[in-house]
C-alpha angles and dihedrals in degrees: 000000000000091000092050090048091050092049090048098051098032096083090048091049091047090052091046090045092050094046091045090050090051091052089045092053091047091046090048090050090050090048091050089049092047091048089050090050092050092045094049092043090051091049091047090051091047091049090047090051091047092050090042090053090047091052092041090058088055092048093047093049091048095047092048090051090049089060091051091047091053090050096049116024097181122133094232091047092050090055090051091048094053089047091051093051090056097039096048096043114057091191092060115096097190143336133209132188109201125184130207118265116292093004090131103032092188089067095047126241098323128052124173131152118204134189125182139174113249107184107296094342136073127229118203122180145154100247125237114252115278137142098279093148090080095048117113094239091057103032097047094057093039094052095042091046089215139072113291140177111227125218112252118284138173109272097218108120122174112244094018133100094236123126129232101266135128110252141160123222135212102212124192125184116234112227131201123216091276091056092251118144110247100168147332134256111210122189115189132208125193116250087218092054091047091050091051091051092051096044098047093110135019129180097229137030097255098031119116142176129239132185130204131203126223093280096042097265116153115238099158117041139126089239100072092191089073097052113124090333101076135040128219088254097057119112094003126142108224090210100051102023102042090126093063091046090052089049091053092051091048092053095045090050089058095243126155126223143071137276137195110234137167116238119183090345095306127105118239139168116238118200115194137183136169121245114239119250091013138082090233131108128204125208136190117210117205121180117224090225088062093045095052099033095104090041093053092047089052091060091066089058096043096053097069090038090056091055091050089046092055091054092049090048092059090049097048093040089064090052097045104044095066098057116003111039102075099037091044092051090056090047091047092054089053097045095044088084090065092047088053090055098259095138095155097054108100115240113223120242128224138218093224114122098197127095093275091051093048089046092052093048090047089050090052092052090045090051092053092048091046092051091052091046093049091050092050091045092052091050092048090048091053092049091046093051091050093049092046090053091050091046092049091051092048091047092052092049091048092049091050092048091048091050092051090048092050092049092051094047092048091052092045092050091048093049091051100035096053098059090037091056089050091052093047090049092053091045090056090049092051091047095051104032107021094123095056100040113107117241093244090055090047089055090051092048094048090047090053091047090050092047093052094043088052088051091054091046091049093052092050090045092051091050090051091046093049093047095046099049113110113205091214094047122110132192128223118248096215101134118101109205141141123251091244091056090055092047092048091051091052089047090053092051090049092051091051092049106034123084118177093346131125117295118255115236116196124201126182119193090180124096107267091225095053112109119209130193112232141135096267096197094052095046092049091046092053095044092045090052091050092050090047090051091051091050089055102043108012102066124112108223110246094011102067093128094045097052110057125192109244121217109189135180127197141156123255133179104308090332143083116235126203122182133189117196136174138182097235130117093287129222115312113247092238092061101042095090092053102031092110094049118104119267093012117138127171088214112040091197095056125102120268138051099260093252102111100087091037092056092042093054091048091053090049090053091048088058090051091253139106138241117207142166114244100228091182091066108091103171093080130307128323124187119193125205115196121186129173115262 
């Protein structure tokens, strides 16, 4: 009976086994293909990110230099800036800063500074005149009126010190305050270096990357004869190579995806993706022979195993049919729910006491435990994700706070350490050479030591002032004085402090006999701080004695108005909104902690008044203190 049953069902099982194996092989092949697609797509994305990071470093360095150029348009500074871009960025081949014709008349019509990497050394020069306005690295940014990446070109310009080498440039137009283009900053990368960055890693032995420009020109490819000279469309037959032509159009259009194409008679998968902020597209070519190599080799091993498996199948079929087939089918129908992911559907139990019955009951208990575990796991995962999000947010806030604290402490240490080092240096000089130092030099040394000690004391005083001010605090106006007395007191403090600075000119448009009730200490403190600020930032180099600082007092409607004005460069527009905030300085390299105007405005508020910047005054800077009369 068993033998007849085996003989009866064996052909059916063989057919099912063969068909199932066929489907398994096809499914395995599809899985291998899908895994290859995911692997190649991941590698393409990683390469795109790596190249994007590489290009972003170039863009960041160039944009930072653009800010410095706009702040200091001096020929010598431009040469230093181009040198710094190359020296501080090892991936940069060269950098030029080129100005519009006749921008620097003393240099003639043309002016361009150029720095390039030459082995382990840097070369920085002011280039000889040549027609650089028509060059692609200048013209592309000028015409587009925005930053652009150029397609690769031969860096061999007449009149320049560049070498014959294929490069690509990130060109940024330089704008004046009226948004007119006055020049171009061009930072260059070597095509060879870019190709090395792209080709660092490939998924298969014979895979390779290629990159196309906006017109389909190759500028990364294993066949170096095609670089920058040929496009993807050259030498193609539209009838037999339409797939490659379609691939080229897809890449030029900036699309993302993959295609199956035939290259040199062999099928391959091409994965392509555009690079952000450029008109370029990168592609990864993977040959099907590489993708299915391990799969094809596996077939040679599986074939004999399949024959052995068929023999074993006949043997075990005879053993299984008698006892296990029917009970196991019933069990399989019941457990299939779990295999389909239905963990919450109860599995029925049985009263059988044999192995199949115990197995079914054990499966039922396992299903219930698994359902509880899955439910708990989902809940824990949700709680974990929420806590991770909260922790990430808290970590970011802590890092930002720590960075601000470090920046403040570094600036504070610098502002105290610099004058302290000067004092210590002079102390050492006086200790070692006091007997031989002339009296005039001793006076100079002691004056410098006093100046720097006053600077340290002022910084400590400003910190104490800023930390002790209460926003809700007010001061009593119980001092009866004239305006001229207040102005004279500020003038006296300025004489004691100033050395070689601009003269202070006081003007009172108030009757000298008119007594006003104010808090004398607070008014003098605010006006003295404004005069001190003008002495630091409001001087015209070389004309300190010709451009006095004017301290003026006048009466307004129910208020007394003081103003301090200078003829200096004024407050930059970008800083006017935040000039009264603590630790804000228009020039981060200047002395001080950025607390003077903050403290002055707080004292003005404590008197019931207001301290503002007169933005309508364009000949320098003018600060206005208004207090109730």
